[in-house]
PQR file of N, CA, C, O and H, with PARSE charges and radii, in Angstrom:
ATOM      1  N   MET A   1       0.510   3.085 -30.766 -0.4000 1.5000
ATOM      2  CA  MET A   1       0.372   2.776 -29.497 -0.0000 2.0000
ATOM      3  C   MET A   1       0.635   2.102 -28.555  0.5500 1.7000
ATOM      4  O   MET A   1       1.071   0.998 -28.880 -0.5500 1.4000
ATOM      5  N   ALA A   2       0.554   2.297 -27.374 -0.4000 1.5000
ATOM      6  CA  ALA A   2       0.879   1.417 -26.516 -0.0000 2.0000
ATOM      7  C   ALA A   2      -0.593   0.257 -25.427  0.5500 1.7000
ATOM      8  O   ALA A   2      -1.669   0.389 -24.845 -0.5500 1.4000
ATOM      9  H   ALA A   2       0.200   3.194 -27.110  0.4000 1.0000
ATOM     10  N   LYS A   3       0.041  -0.379 -25.648 -0.4000 1.5000
ATOM     11  CA  LYS A   3      -1.073  -1.791 -24.521 -0.0000 2.0000
ATOM     12  C   LYS A   3      -1.250  -0.813 -23.749  0.5500 1.7000
ATOM     13  O   LYS A   3      -0.606   0.225 -23.594 -0.5500 1.4000
ATOM     14  H   LYS A   3       0.915  -0.486 -26.120  0.4000 1.0000
ATOM     15  N   LYS A   4      -2.434  -1.324 -23.131 -0.4000 1.5000
ATOM     16  CA  LYS A   4      -3.651  -0.405 -22.312 -0.0000 2.0000
ATOM     17  C   LYS A   4      -3.015  -2.636 -21.663  0.5500 1.7000
ATOM     18  O   LYS A   4      -2.415  -3.572 -22.189 -0.5500 1.4000
ATOM     19  H   LYS A   4      -2.957  -2.167 -23.257  0.4000 1.0000
ATOM     20  N   GLY A   5      -4.031  -2.201 -19.656 -0.4000 1.5000
ATOM     21  CA  GLY A   5      -4.376  -2.985 -19.780 -0.0000 2.0000
ATOM     22  C   GLY A   5      -2.724  -3.928 -18.325  0.5500 1.7000
ATOM     23  O   GLY A   5      -2.788  -4.798 -17.456 -0.5500 1.4000
ATOM     24  H   GLY A   5      -4.519  -1.440 -19.228  0.4000 1.0000
ATOM     25  N   ASN A   6      -1.861  -3.269 -18.741 -0.4000 1.5000
ATOM     26  CA  ASN A   6      -0.606  -4.034 -17.210 -0.0000 2.0000
ATOM     27  C   ASN A   6      -1.148  -3.009 -16.527  0.5500 1.7000
ATOM     28  O   ASN A   6      -1.521  -2.424 -17.545 -0.5500 1.4000
ATOM     29  H   ASN A   6      -1.809  -2.563 -19.447  0.4000 1.0000
ATOM     30  N   ARG A   7      -1.525  -2.261 -15.613 -0.4000 1.5000
ATOM     31  CA  ARG A   7      -1.162  -1.189 -14.703 -0.0000 2.0000
ATOM     32  C   ARG A   7      -2.498  -1.521 -14.546  0.5500 1.7000
ATOM     33  O   ARG A   7      -3.239  -1.777 -15.496 -0.5500 1.4000
ATOM     34  H   ARG A   7      -1.222  -2.736 -14.787  0.4000 1.0000
ATOM     35  N   ILE A   8      -3.047  -1.531 -12.640 -0.4000 1.5000
ATOM     36  CA  ILE A   8      -4.312  -1.988 -11.807 -0.0000 2.0000
ATOM     37  C   ILE A   8      -3.638  -1.182 -10.859  0.5500 1.7000
ATOM     38  O   ILE A   8      -2.487  -0.745 -10.848 -0.5500 1.4000
ATOM     39  H   ILE A   8      -2.445  -1.323 -11.869  0.4000 1.0000
ATOM     40  N   GLN A   9      -4.732  -1.055  -9.936 -0.4000 1.5000
ATOM     41  CA  GLN A   9      -4.840  -0.103  -8.724 -0.0000 2.0000
ATOM     42  C   GLN A   9      -4.851  -1.049  -7.906  0.5500 1.7000
ATOM     43  O   GLN A   9      -5.324  -2.099  -8.342 -0.5500 1.4000
ATOM     44  H   GLN A   9      -5.667  -1.410  -9.945  0.4000 1.0000
ATOM     45  N   VAL A  10      -4.145  -1.042  -5.858 -0.4000 1.5000
ATOM     46  CA  VAL A  10      -3.815  -1.830  -5.554 -0.0000 2.0000
ATOM     47  C   VAL A  10      -3.850  -1.260  -4.247  0.5500 1.7000
ATOM     48  O   VAL A  10      -2.921  -0.500  -3.976 -0.5500 1.4000
ATOM     49  H   VAL A  10      -3.761  -0.189  -5.504  0.4000 1.0000
ATOM     50  N   ILE A  11      -4.674  -1.453  -3.426 -0.4000 1.5000
ATOM     51  CA  ILE A  11      -4.389  -0.698  -2.189 -0.0000 2.0000
ATOM     52  C   ILE A  11      -3.159  -1.036  -0.937  0.5500 1.7000
ATOM     53  O   ILE A  11      -2.862  -2.227  -0.857 -0.5500 1.4000
ATOM     54  H   ILE A  11      -5.428  -2.071  -3.647  0.4000 1.0000
ATOM     55  N   LEU A  12      -2.514  -0.186  -0.072 -0.4000 1.5000
ATOM     56  CA  LEU A  12      -1.924  -0.234   1.326 -0.0000 2.0000
ATOM     57  C   LEU A  12      -2.031  -0.268   1.615  0.5500 1.7000
ATOM     58  O   LEU A  12      -2.697   0.766   1.666 -0.5500 1.4000
ATOM     59  H   LEU A  12      -2.756   0.782  -0.137  0.4000 1.0000
ATOM     60  N   GLU A  13      -2.234  -0.968   3.063 -0.4000 1.5000
ATOM     61  CA  GLU A  13      -1.949  -0.494   4.168 -0.0000 2.0000
ATOM     62  C   GLU A  13      -1.743  -0.774   5.095  0.5500 1.7000
ATOM     63  O   GLU A  13      -2.256  -1.852   5.394 -0.5500 1.4000
ATOM     64  H   GLU A  13      -1.693  -1.808   3.022  0.4000 1.0000
ATOM     65  N   CYS A  14      -0.673   0.097   6.501 -0.4000 1.5000
ATOM     66  CA  CYS A  14      -0.404  -0.094   7.849 -0.0000 2.0000
ATOM     67  C   CYS A  14       0.159  -1.258   8.081  0.5500 1.7000
ATOM     68  O   CYS A  14      -0.680  -2.153   8.188 -0.5500 1.4000
ATOM     69  H   CYS A  14      -0.257   0.973   6.257  0.4000 1.0000
ATOM     70  N   THR A  15       1.606  -1.710   8.238 -0.4000 1.5000
ATOM     71  CA  THR A  15       1.845  -3.210   9.335 -0.0000 2.0000
ATOM     72  C   THR A  15       2.060  -2.675  10.284  0.5500 1.7000
ATOM     73  O   THR A  15       3.202  -3.127  10.366 -0.5500 1.4000
ATOM     74  H   THR A  15       2.287  -0.983   8.151  0.4000 1.0000
ATOM     75  N   GLU A  16       1.997  -2.206  10.946 -0.4000 1.5000
ATOM     76  CA  GLU A  16       2.072  -1.656  12.733 -0.0000 2.0000
ATOM     77  C   GLU A  16       0.670  -1.034  13.026  0.5500 1.7000
ATOM     78  O   GLU A  16       0.161  -1.157  14.140 -0.5500 1.4000
ATOM     79  H   GLU A  16       1.069  -1.839  10.879  0.4000 1.0000
ATOM     80  N   HIS A  17       0.248  -0.576  12.328 -0.4000 1.5000
ATOM     81  CA  HIS A  17      -1.430   0.028  13.315 -0.0000 2.0000
ATOM     82  C   HIS A  17      -1.914  -1.214  13.603  0.5500 1.7000
ATOM     83  O   HIS A  17      -2.287  -1.423  14.757 -0.5500 1.4000
ATOM     84  H   HIS A  17       0.662  -0.476  11.423  0.4000 1.0000
ATOM     85  N   LYS A  18      -1.966  -1.855  12.997 -0.4000 1.5000
ATOM     86  CA  LYS A  18      -3.052  -3.210  14.345 -0.0000 2.0000
ATOM     87  C   LYS A  18      -2.334  -3.329  15.653  0.5500 1.7000
ATOM     88  O   LYS A  18      -2.969  -3.410  16.704 -0.5500 1.4000
ATOM     89  H   LYS A  18      -1.664  -1.685  12.060  0.4000 1.0000
ATOM     90  N   GLU A  19      -0.934  -3.341  15.613 -0.4000 1.5000
ATOM     91  CA  GLU A  19      -0.431  -4.098  17.404 -0.0000 2.0000
ATOM     92  C   GLU A  19      -0.451  -2.618  17.570  0.5500 1.7000
ATOM     93  O   GLU A  19       0.442  -2.696  18.414 -0.5500 1.4000
ATOM     94  H   GLU A  19      -0.418  -3.275  14.759  0.4000 1.0000
ATOM     95  N   SER A  20      -0.651  -1.502  17.517 -0.4000 1.5000
ATOM     96  CA  SER A  20      -1.016  -0.331  18.334 -0.0000 2.0000
ATOM     97  C   SER A  20      -1.842  -0.485  19.201  0.5500 1.7000
ATOM     98  O   SER A  20      -1.648  -0.157  20.372 -0.5500 1.4000
ATOM     99  H   SER A  20      -1.376  -1.439  16.831  0.4000 1.0000
ATOM    100  N   GLY A  21      -2.887  -1.004  18.772 -0.4000 1.5000
ATOM    101  CA  GLY A  21      -4.759  -0.315  19.058 -0.0000 2.0000
ATOM    102  C   GLY A  21      -4.847   0.812  19.180  0.5500 1.7000
ATOM    103  O   GLY A  21      -4.690   1.361  20.270 -0.5500 1.4000
ATOM    104  H   GLY A  21      -3.045  -1.271  17.822  0.4000 1.0000
ATOM    105  N   LYS A  22      -5.137   1.475  18.026 -0.4000 1.5000
ATOM    106  CA  LYS A  22      -4.649   2.881  18.465 -0.0000 2.0000
ATOM    107  C   LYS A  22      -5.973   2.466  17.229  0.5500 1.7000
ATOM    108  O   LYS A  22      -5.610   1.882  16.208 -0.5500 1.4000
ATOM    109  H   LYS A  22      -5.265   1.029  17.141  0.4000 1.0000
ATOM    110  N   PRO A  23      -7.740   2.872  17.448 -0.5600 1.5000
ATOM    111  CA  PRO A  23      -8.359   3.460  16.406  0.2800 2.0000
ATOM    112  C   PRO A  23      -7.937   3.167  14.926  0.5500 1.7000
ATOM    113  O   PRO A  23      -6.802   2.870  14.554 -0.5500 1.4000
ATOM    114  N   GLY A  24      -9.315   3.335  13.972 -0.4000 1.5000
ATOM    115  CA  GLY A  24      -8.560   4.017  12.572 -0.0000 2.0000
ATOM    116  C   GLY A  24      -7.490   2.547  11.712  0.5500 1.7000
ATOM    117  O   GLY A  24      -7.146   1.468  12.196 -0.5500 1.4000
ATOM    118  H   GLY A  24     -10.237   3.576  14.274  0.4000 1.0000
ATOM    119  N   THR A  25      -7.307   2.957  10.736 -0.4000 1.5000
ATOM    120  CA  THR A  25      -6.530   2.733   9.729 -0.0000 2.0000
ATOM    121  C   THR A  25      -5.850   3.629   9.076  0.5500 1.7000
ATOM    122  O   THR A  25      -6.180   4.812   8.993 -0.5500 1.4000
ATOM    123  H   THR A  25      -7.585   3.833  10.342  0.4000 1.0000
ATOM    124  N   SER A  26      -4.549   2.968   8.411 -0.4000 1.5000
ATOM    125  CA  SER A  26      -3.872   3.171   7.469 -0.0000 2.0000
ATOM    126  C   SER A  26      -4.186   3.596   5.881  0.5500 1.7000
ATOM    127  O   SER A  26      -5.285   4.002   6.261 -0.5500 1.4000
ATOM    128  H   SER A  26      -4.281   2.007   8.478  0.4000 1.0000
ATOM    129  N   ARG A  27      -4.206   3.805   4.783 -0.4000 1.5000
ATOM    130  CA  ARG A  27      -4.781   3.089   3.896 -0.0000 2.0000
ATOM    131  C   ARG A  27      -4.154   3.785   2.601  0.5500 1.7000
ATOM    132  O   ARG A  27      -4.690   4.890   2.514 -0.5500 1.4000
ATOM    133  H   ARG A  27      -3.314   3.476   4.475  0.4000 1.0000
ATOM    134  N   TYR A  28      -3.345   3.623   1.678 -0.4000 1.5000
ATOM    135  CA  TYR A  28      -2.956   4.145   0.426 -0.0000 2.0000
ATOM    136  C   TYR A  28      -3.516   3.546  -0.452  0.5500 1.7000
ATOM    137  O   TYR A  28      -3.444   2.319  -0.513 -0.5500 1.4000
ATOM    138  H   TYR A  28      -2.909   2.726   1.749  0.4000 1.0000
ATOM    139  N   ILE A  29      -4.570   4.665  -1.804 -0.4000 1.5000
ATOM    140  CA  ILE A  29      -4.263   4.246  -2.818 -0.0000 2.0000
ATOM    141  C   ILE A  29      -3.454   4.080  -4.156  0.5500 1.7000
ATOM    142  O   ILE A  29      -3.233   5.252  -4.458 -0.5500 1.4000
ATOM    143  H   ILE A  29      -4.628   5.662  -1.754  0.4000 1.0000
ATOM    144  N   THR A  30      -2.713   3.056  -5.424 -0.4000 1.5000
ATOM    145  CA  THR A  30      -2.368   2.978  -5.929 -0.0000 2.0000
ATOM    146  C   THR A  30      -2.077   2.267  -7.193  0.5500 1.7000
ATOM    147  O   THR A  30      -2.773   1.287  -7.458 -0.5500 1.4000
ATOM    148  H   THR A  30      -2.892   2.104  -5.178  0.4000 1.0000
ATOM    149  N   THR A  31      -0.947   2.706  -8.179 -0.4000 1.5000
ATOM    150  CA  THR A  31      -1.223   1.454  -9.255 -0.0000 2.0000
ATOM    151  C   THR A  31      -0.196   1.126  -9.228  0.5500 1.7000
ATOM    152  O   THR A  31       0.684   1.216  -8.372 -0.5500 1.4000
ATOM    153  H   THR A  31      -0.381   3.502  -7.963  0.4000 1.0000
ATOM    154  N   LYS A  32      -0.236   0.731 -10.144 -0.4000 1.5000
ATOM    155  CA  LYS A  32       1.587  -0.744 -10.310 -0.0000 2.0000
ATOM    156  C   LYS A  32       1.429  -1.389 -11.222  0.5500 1.7000
ATOM    157  O   LYS A  32       0.405  -2.069 -11.287 -0.5500 1.4000
ATOM    158  H   LYS A  32      -0.950   0.658 -10.840  0.4000 1.0000
ATOM    159  N   ASN A  33       2.505  -1.419 -12.395 -0.4000 1.5000
ATOM    160  CA  ASN A  33       2.523  -1.722 -13.436 -0.0000 2.0000
ATOM    161  C   ASN A  33       2.668  -3.562 -13.100  0.5500 1.7000
ATOM    162  O   ASN A  33       3.674  -3.918 -12.486 -0.5500 1.4000
ATOM    163  H   ASN A  33       3.337  -0.867 -12.343  0.4000 1.0000
ATOM    164  N   LYS A  34       1.513  -4.774 -13.582 -0.4000 1.5000
ATOM    165  CA  LYS A  34       1.953  -6.323 -12.744 -0.0000 2.0000
ATOM    166  C   LYS A  34       2.294  -6.554 -13.940  0.5500 1.7000
ATOM    167  O   LYS A  34       2.268  -7.754 -14.212 -0.5500 1.4000
ATOM    168  H   LYS A  34       0.696  -4.485 -14.081  0.4000 1.0000
ATOM    169  N   LYS A  35       2.641  -5.804 -14.862 -0.4000 1.5000
ATOM    170  CA  LYS A  35       3.966  -6.307 -15.921 -0.0000 2.0000
ATOM    171  C   LYS A  35       5.203  -6.461 -14.942  0.5500 1.7000
ATOM    172  O   LYS A  35       5.756  -7.561 -14.932 -0.5500 1.4000
ATOM    173  H   LYS A  35       2.662  -4.829 -14.642  0.4000 1.0000
ATOM    174  N   ASN A  36       5.843  -5.133 -13.851 -0.4000 1.5000
ATOM    175  CA  ASN A  36       6.751  -5.545 -13.493 -0.0000 2.0000
ATOM    176  C   ASN A  36       7.327  -5.806 -12.285  0.5500 1.7000
ATOM    177  O   ASN A  36       8.482  -5.991 -11.901 -0.5500 1.4000
ATOM    178  H   ASN A  36       5.394  -4.239 -13.859  0.4000 1.0000
ATOM    179  N   THR A  37       5.670  -5.761 -11.506 -0.4000 1.5000
ATOM    180  CA  THR A  37       6.047  -6.114 -10.338 -0.0000 2.0000
ATOM    181  C   THR A  37       5.754  -7.251  -9.779  0.5500 1.7000
ATOM    182  O   THR A  37       6.127  -7.153  -8.610 -0.5500 1.4000
ATOM    183  H   THR A  37       4.732  -5.610 -11.818  0.4000 1.0000
ATOM    184  N   PRO A  38       5.052  -8.816 -10.054 -0.5600 1.5000
ATOM    185  CA  PRO A  38       3.577  -9.257  -9.609  0.2800 2.0000
ATOM    186  C   PRO A  38       3.742  -9.653  -8.463  0.5500 1.7000
ATOM    187  O   PRO A  38       3.276 -10.787  -8.354 -0.5500 1.4000
ATOM    188  N   ASP A  39       4.161  -9.296  -7.574 -0.4000 1.5000
ATOM    189  CA  ASP A  39       4.903  -9.872  -6.284 -0.0000 2.0000
ATOM    190  C   ASP A  39       4.157  -8.662  -5.046  0.5500 1.7000
ATOM    191  O   ASP A  39       4.125  -7.624  -5.708 -0.5500 1.4000
ATOM    192  H   ASP A  39       4.540  -8.375  -7.662  0.4000 1.0000
ATOM    193  N   ARG A  40       3.793  -8.451  -4.161 -0.4000 1.5000
ATOM    194  CA  ARG A  40       2.622  -7.526  -3.666 -0.0000 2.0000
ATOM    195  C   ARG A  40       4.440  -6.303  -3.294  0.5500 1.7000
ATOM    196  O   ARG A  40       5.646  -6.343  -3.053 -0.5500 1.4000
ATOM    197  H   ARG A  40       3.819  -9.294  -3.623  0.4000 1.0000
ATOM    198  N   MET A  41       3.439  -5.560  -3.489 -0.4000 1.5000
ATOM    199  CA  MET A  41       3.774  -4.359  -2.969 -0.0000 2.0000
ATOM    200  C   MET A  41       4.513  -4.125  -1.372  0.5500 1.7000
ATOM    201  O   MET A  41       3.880  -4.702  -0.487 -0.5500 1.4000
ATOM    202  H   MET A  41       2.459  -5.528  -3.685  0.4000 1.0000
ATOM    203  N   GLU A  42       5.875  -3.289  -0.846 -0.4000 1.5000
ATOM    204  CA  GLU A  42       6.072  -2.556   0.149 -0.0000 2.0000
ATOM    205  C   GLU A  42       6.872  -1.610   0.605  0.5500 1.7000
ATOM    206  O   GLU A  42       8.050  -1.672   0.960 -0.5500 1.4000
ATOM    207  H   GLU A  42       6.389  -2.821  -1.565  0.4000 1.0000
ATOM    208  N   ILE A  43       6.050  -0.638   0.559 -0.4000 1.5000
ATOM    209  CA  ILE A  43       6.404   0.877   0.758 -0.0000 2.0000
ATOM    210  C   ILE A  43       6.691   0.776   2.297  0.5500 1.7000
ATOM    211  O   ILE A  43       6.633  -0.222   3.014 -0.5500 1.4000
ATOM    212  H   ILE A  43       5.094  -0.588   0.270  0.4000 1.0000
ATOM    213  N   LYS A  44       7.092   2.368   2.691 -0.4000 1.5000
ATOM    214  CA  LYS A  44       7.356   2.638   3.059 -0.0000 2.0000
ATOM    215  C   LYS A  44       6.850   3.817   2.630  0.5500 1.7000
ATOM    216  O   LYS A  44       6.982   4.284   1.498 -0.5500 1.4000
ATOM    217  H   LYS A  44       7.139   3.179   2.108  0.4000 1.0000
ATOM    218  N   LYS A  45       5.873   4.621   4.165 -0.4000 1.5000
ATOM    219  CA  LYS A  45       4.543   5.532   3.717 -0.0000 2.0000
ATOM    220  C   LYS A  45       4.199   6.197   5.318  0.5500 1.7000
ATOM    221  O   LYS A  45       4.199   5.591   6.390 -0.5500 1.4000
ATOM    222  H   LYS A  45       5.766   4.242   5.084  0.4000 1.0000
ATOM    223  N   PHE A  46       3.989   7.276   5.121 -0.4000 1.5000
ATOM    224  CA  PHE A  46       3.882   7.885   6.653 -0.0000 2.0000
ATOM    225  C   PHE A  46       2.176   7.860   6.813  0.5500 1.7000
ATOM    226  O   PHE A  46       1.141   8.181   6.229 -0.5500 1.4000
ATOM    227  H   PHE A  46       3.989   7.768   4.251  0.4000 1.0000
ATOM    228  N   ASN A  47       2.641   7.296   7.927 -0.4000 1.5000
ATOM    229  CA  ASN A  47       1.225   7.222   8.619 -0.0000 2.0000
ATOM    230  C   ASN A  47       0.527   8.178   9.948  0.5500 1.7000
ATOM    231  O   ASN A  47       1.056   8.264  11.056 -0.5500 1.4000
ATOM    232  H   ASN A  47       3.482   7.035   8.401  0.4000 1.0000
ATOM    233  N   PRO A  48      -0.567   8.749   9.612 -0.5600 1.5000
ATOM    234  CA  PRO A  48      -1.341   9.671  10.101  0.2800 2.0000
ATOM    235  C   PRO A  48      -0.960  10.265  11.106  0.5500 1.7000
ATOM    236  O   PRO A  48      -0.230  11.177  11.494 -0.5500 1.4000
ATOM    237  N   ILE A  49      -2.164   8.933  11.663 -0.4000 1.5000
ATOM    238  CA  ILE A  49      -2.291   8.261  13.411 -0.0000 2.0000
ATOM    239  C   ILE A  49      -1.078   8.227  13.866  0.5500 1.7000
ATOM    240  O   ILE A  49      -0.642   9.053  14.668 -0.5500 1.4000
ATOM    241  H   ILE A  49      -2.757   8.192  11.347  0.4000 1.0000
ATOM    242  N   LEU A  50      -0.126   6.827  13.180 -0.4000 1.5000
ATOM    243  CA  LEU A  50       0.595   6.626  14.565 -0.0000 2.0000
ATOM    244  C   LEU A  50       1.469   8.253  14.504  0.5500 1.7000
ATOM    245  O   LEU A  50       1.962   8.764  15.509 -0.5500 1.4000
ATOM    246  H   LEU A  50      -0.480   6.156  12.528  0.4000 1.0000
ATOM    247  N   LYS A  51       1.513   8.843  13.196 -0.4000 1.5000
ATOM    248  CA  LYS A  51       2.266  10.544  13.615 -0.0000 2.0000
ATOM    249  C   LYS A  51       4.856   9.543  12.575  0.5500 1.7000
ATOM    250  O   LYS A  51       5.922  10.110  12.816 -0.5500 1.4000
ATOM    251  H   LYS A  51       1.112   8.428  12.380  0.4000 1.0000
ATOM    252  N   ARG A  52       4.750   8.517  11.889 -0.4000 1.5000
ATOM    253  CA  ARG A  52       5.355   8.043  11.708 -0.0000 2.0000
ATOM    254  C   ARG A  52       5.200   7.527  10.132  0.5500 1.7000
ATOM    255  O   ARG A  52       4.223   7.606   9.387 -0.5500 1.4000
ATOM    256  H   ARG A  52       3.884   8.056  11.693  0.4000 1.0000
ATOM    257  N   MET A  53       6.698   6.897   9.868 -0.4000 1.5000
ATOM    258  CA  MET A  53       7.136   6.728   8.533 -0.0000 2.0000
ATOM    259  C   MET A  53       6.595   4.722   8.760  0.5500 1.7000
ATOM    260  O   MET A  53       6.993   4.101   9.746 -0.5500 1.4000
ATOM    261  H   MET A  53       7.492   6.833  10.473  0.4000 1.0000
ATOM    262  N   THR A  54       5.923   4.218   7.950 -0.4000 1.5000
ATOM    263  CA  THR A  54       5.877   2.699   8.337 -0.0000 2.0000
ATOM    264  C   THR A  54       5.699   1.827   7.197  0.5500 1.7000
ATOM    265  O   THR A  54       5.382   2.216   6.072 -0.5500 1.4000
ATOM    266  H   THR A  54       5.600   4.722   7.149  0.4000 1.0000
ATOM    267  N   ILE A  55       5.875   0.871   7.471 -0.4000 1.5000
ATOM    268  CA  ILE A  55       5.625  -0.422   5.943 -0.0000 2.0000
ATOM    269  C   ILE A  55       4.337  -0.728   5.750  0.5500 1.7000
ATOM    270  O   ILE A  55       3.595  -1.360   6.502 -0.5500 1.4000
ATOM    271  H   ILE A  55       6.132   0.555   8.384  0.4000 1.0000
ATOM    272  N   HIS A  56       3.992  -0.018   4.197 -0.4000 1.5000
ATOM    273  CA  HIS A  56       2.320  -0.824   4.013 -0.0000 2.0000
ATOM    274  C   HIS A  56       2.127  -1.158   3.278  0.5500 1.7000
ATOM    275  O   HIS A  56       1.812  -0.266   2.490 -0.5500 1.4000
ATOM    276  H   HIS A  56       4.595   0.495   3.586  0.4000 1.0000
ATOM    277  N   LYS A  57       2.081  -2.157   2.840 -0.4000 1.5000
ATOM    278  CA  LYS A  57       2.413  -3.322   2.311 -0.0000 2.0000
ATOM    279  C   LYS A  57       0.719  -3.495   1.642  0.5500 1.7000
ATOM    280  O   LYS A  57      -0.319  -3.305   2.275 -0.5500 1.4000
ATOM    281  H   LYS A  57       2.337  -2.882   3.481  0.4000 1.0000
ATOM    282  N   GLU A  58       0.830  -3.859   0.360 -0.4000 1.5000
ATOM    283  CA  GLU A  58      -0.408  -4.704  -1.251 -0.0000 2.0000
ATOM    284  C   GLU A  58      -1.711  -5.167   0.112  0.5500 1.7000
ATOM    285  O   GLU A  58      -1.877  -6.376  -0.051 -0.5500 1.4000
ATOM    286  H   GLU A  58       1.673  -4.013  -0.155  0.4000 1.0000
ATOM    287  N   ILE A  59      -1.919  -5.059   0.383 -0.4000 1.5000
ATOM    288  CA  ILE A  59      -3.659  -6.918   0.693 -0.0000 2.0000
ATOM    289  C   ILE A  59      -4.854  -6.585  -1.086  0.5500 1.7000
ATOM    290  O   ILE A  59      -4.903  -5.672  -1.911 -0.5500 1.4000
ATOM    291  H   ILE A  59      -1.784  -4.077   0.516  0.4000 1.0000
ATOM    292  N   LYS A  60      -5.532  -7.806  -0.916 -0.4000 1.5000
ATOM    293  CA  LYS A  60      -5.490  -7.937  -2.178 -0.0000 2.0000
ATOM    294  C   LYS A  60      -6.166  -7.030  -3.233  0.5500 1.7000
ATOM    295  O   LYS A  60      -6.040  -7.278  -4.432 -0.5500 1.4000
ATOM    296  H   LYS A  60      -5.492  -8.547  -0.245  0.4000 1.0000
TER
END
């Protein structure tokens, strides 16, 4: 059987949204393998408020 406990849930938040001045936030919830990626994730995702692809970084 496979071991459990390496996969954790993380929240990704848009980095460009705060500078735009528009209300609201763009956040995604995903999972990552803590063993393979110990540092914070950075992924390009779609921001529906800005209507374009932006970089989303992992927060706490």
